[in-house]
C-alpha positions as CSV (number, residue, x, y, z in Angstrom):
1,M,99.8,181.9,98.3
2,I,96.6,180.4,97.8
3,E,94.6,178.5,100.8
4,P,94.1,174.8,100.2
5,V,91.0,175.2,102.7
6,A,89.2,178.4,103.7
7,L,88.9,178.7,107.3
8,S,85.6,178.2,107.3
9,N,85.8,175.1,105.6
10,F,87.9,173.6,108.0
11,F,85.8,172.1,110.5
12,L,84.4,170.4,107.9
13,S,87.0,169.0,106.1
14,F,88.8,167.8,109.9
15,F,85.3,166.3,110.3
16,T,84.9,164.5,107.2
17,A,88.5,163.0,107.5
18,A,87.8,161.7,110.8
19,M,84.9,159.9,109.4
20,I,86.9,158.2,106.2
21,I,88.7,156.7,109.5
22,L,85.7,155.7,111.0
23,T,83.8,154.3,108.3
24,A,86.6,152.4,106.7
25,A,86.8,150.6,110.6
26,V,83.2,150.0,110.5
27,Y,83.2,149.0,106.9
28,V,86.1,146.1,107.6
29,S,84.7,145.1,110.8
30,L,81.0,144.4,109.3
31,F,82.7,142.9,106.0
32,T,85.1,140.9,108.1
33,W,82.1,139.6,110.6
34,A,79.7,138.7,107.7
35,E,82.5,136.7,106.2
36,I,83.2,134.5,109.3
37,K,79.7,134.0,110.5
38,H,78.3,133.8,107.0
39,K,75.4,136.2,108.1
40,A,74.1,138.3,104.6
41,S,72.7,141.2,107.3
42,F,76.3,142.2,108.1
43,K,77.1,142.1,104.6
44,Y,74.5,144.5,103.5
45,W,75.4,146.9,106.3
46,S,79.1,147.0,105.5
47,W,77.8,147.9,101.9
48,F,75.7,150.7,103.4
49,V,78.9,151.5,105.3
50,Y,81.1,151.7,102.3
51,L,78.9,153.8,100.3
52,L,78.6,156.4,103.3
53,L,82.3,156.2,103.4
54,L,82.4,157.1,99.3
55,A,80.2,160.3,100.4
56,C,82.7,161.2,103.0
57,V,85.7,160.7,100.5
58,A,83.4,162.8,98.1
59,V,82.7,165.7,100.3
60,F,86.4,165.5,101.4
61,V,87.4,165.9,97.9
62,Q,85.0,168.8,97.1
63,V,85.7,170.5,100.6
64,M,89.8,170.4,100.2
65,N,89.7,171.6,96.6
66,L,91.6,168.7,95.4
67,N,92.3,168.5,91.6
68,G,94.0,166.1,89.2
69,Y,96.4,163.7,90.6
70,W,94.7,164.3,94.1
71,K,91.2,163.2,92.7
72,I,92.8,160.1,90.9
73,L,94.6,159.1,94.6
74,A,91.1,159.8,96.5
75,V,89.8,157.2,94.0
76,V,92.3,154.7,94.6
77,M,92.1,155.2,98.1
78,A,88.5,154.1,97.8
79,V,88.8,151.2,95.5
80,G,91.7,150.3,98.3
81,Y,89.2,150.4,100.7
82,W,86.9,147.9,98.9
83,W,89.6,145.2,98.2
84,T,91.9,145.3,100.9
85,P,89.8,143.6,103.3
86,R,89.0,140.8,100.9
87,L,92.6,140.2,99.5
88,I,93.5,140.3,103.9
89,L,90.8,137.6,104.6
90,R,91.5,135.5,101.6
91,L,95.7,135.8,103.1
92,C,94.2,134.8,106.6
93,I,92.3,132.0,105.2
94,A,95.0,130.4,103.2
95,T,97.4,130.7,106.0
96,H,95.3,129.5,108.2
97,S,93.8,126.3,106.9
98,D,95.2,122.9,107.6
């Protein structure tokens, strides 16, 4: 039986998975705040946090030895993290406009 993650890499896989969740939440918060308040500095910070998110995804893929469709799924997840806040914000604005 092949181990998907070596025991020595377990902490790193756990840490990067947690960082993916945290950076995604911070990215969405900063992006939304930038759009609501029209502050460019928050938008730049949200892009920086998104780059951290991409780095965490890349490390997670390497540590977990993901191949084939799993790598494609990781890319789809990263693209989804980029587009989903924009689409949800557009939906909220369209729904709540008078």
